[in-house]
C-alpha positions in Angstrom: -13.2 4.7 -26.4 -16.5 3.2 -25.6 -16.6 0.3 -22.8 -19.5 -1.9 -22.4 -17.8 -4.4 -19.4 -15.0 -4.0 -16.8 -12.4 -7.0 -16.0 -12.4 -8.2 -12.0 -10.1 -5.5 -10.9 -13.4 -3.4 -12.3 -11.0 -1.7 -14.6 -13.3 -0.6 -18.1 -12.8 -3.0 -20.7 -12.7 -1.6 -24.5 -14.0 -3.7 -27.5 -11.2 -5.2 -29.1 -11.8 -3.6 -32.5 -11.4 0.1 -31.0 -8.4 0.4 -30.4 -5.0 -1.8 -29.3 -4.8 -2.6 -25.6 -2.2 -3.5 -23.1 -2.4 -4.8 -19.6 -1.0 -2.8 -16.7 2.2 -4.4 -15.3 1.1 -4.0 -11.7 -2.7 -3.8 -11.8 -3.5 -5.6 -14.6 -6.2 -3.0 -16.1 -6.2 -3.1 -19.4 -5.4 0.5 -21.2 -5.3 1.6 -24.7 -1.2 1.8 -26.0 -1.7 5.1 -27.3 -2.2 6.7 -23.4 -0.1 4.0 -21.7 3.0 4.9 -19.8 5.9 2.8 -20.8 9.3 2.1 -19.8 11.9 0.6 -22.5 14.0 -2.3 -20.6 16.5 -4.3 -22.4 14.3 -6.6 -24.1 10.8 -5.4 -24.4 8.5 -2.4 -23.2 6.4 -2.3 -20.1 3.1 -0.9 -20.0 1.0 1.0 -16.7 -2.3 2.3 -16.2 -0.7 5.7 -15.0 2.8 7.1 -13.0 1.4 5.5 -9.6 1.5 1.8 -11.1 5.4 2.5 -13.0 6.4 4.2 -9.3 5.5 1.2 -7.3 7.0 -1.3 -10.4 10.3 0.6 -10.3 10.5 0.8 -6.4 9.8 -3.4 -6.2 12.4 -3.4 -8.8 14.6 -1.4 -7.2 14.1 -3.7 -3.9 14.7 -6.6 -5.7 18.6 -5.1 -6.6 21.6 -6.3 -4.6 
């Protein structure tokens, strides 16, 4: 992946024509779909840049449940 720019969080942003990108549900970093960690929910798939963000998202979800 060739990067030329970074987003406001400092994460690299790939050229649009290189491969399909998605944003991390937690930190909003753009990552290629091919390497994103995923969690399939009942209605759609959540994408995460790594396991740390996935665990933070799960912890927040657990805190919201009664």
